[in-house]
N, C-alpha and C positions, 0 to 999 in steps of 0.2 A: 353220304351213306357210309356206314362203317360196320364191320363185323364185330360181334360180341363173342367172346370165349371166356368162360369163367368156371372155376372148379373149386371144390372145397369139401368140408364136412357138414352134415346136417345135424343140428342140435336137437336134443330132446325137448327143448323149450321153443323151438322154431328158428328157422334161418331164412333171411330174405335172400332169395336166389338172384333177383334182379329188380331194380326199380325203373319203371318206364321213363323214357326221355332223359336219361342221364347224359350229361355232357352237352346239353343244349339241343338235343334232337327233338324233332316234332313228334315222332312216334317210334315205338320199339316193337319189333316182332320177334318173339322167341320161337325158334323153329324146331328145336330138339332139346330134350332134357333126359339125362340118364342117371339112374340111381343104382347103387349096389351096396350090399353088406354081406360079410361072410356068415353072419348069423341070421336066424329067423327074425323078422321085424315087421312092424306096422309102419306105414308111410301115409302121410296126409299132405296133399297139395291144395293150397288155397290161393285165391286171388283177392287182393284188397283193391277196391275201386275207390281211388282217392277223392273223386268228385262227390260221391255219396257217402263216404266213410262206411261202406258195407264190405263185409268179407264173405265170400262164397266158397264153399268146399267144392273143389273140382273132382277129387277122388280121395278115398280113404281105404287103403288096401292092406291086407295081411299077406306077406311074402315069405317064402321058404328060405332056409339058409342058402346063401350063395346066389339067390335070384338077382338078376339085373333087369330093371324096368327101363325100357326105352320108350319115351313119350314123344311122338313126332307130330302131335297136334300143334297147330300154330296159335300162339297166344298173342293178341294185340294189346299192348300196354300204352296207355296215354300218360301224360305227365303225372307223375306221382303214384301211378298204379304199381302194385307189387305182386310178385309171385313168392309165396312163403311155403316152405316145406318143413314138416315136423316128423321126426323118426322116434320110434318107441325105445330104441337102444342106441348107444354110441357106436361109432364105427361106420355109419352110413355115409357114403361119399356121393357127390353129385358132379355133373358136368352140364353146363348150359351153353347152347349155341344159338345165335340170332343175329339180327340186324338192327342198327339204329338208323332211322331215316332223318337226315338233316333238314333243317328249316328251309334252306335254299337249294335242296337238291335231292 
């Protein structure tokens, strides 16, 4: 079991926040995601299900200038599943925190 901590910028064409089971883990749980932008922006979060090749929109929100969105919903990602964020303008930052569960523990 290992902790995940990742941060960066969200692209207007989509950014993969995390891919499930990276580094040989059996399952990944994303426990918290935070987004921020100093300007007003639209934000979409999607989950790609690798096994079925389907993408589902989790939310699609319009946020005011300076809004910080903290998402504490737990997302379970199996091998190859992805969480993908898309912002309407540049300058949107993200932070992801979670846990990779190892095959043997």
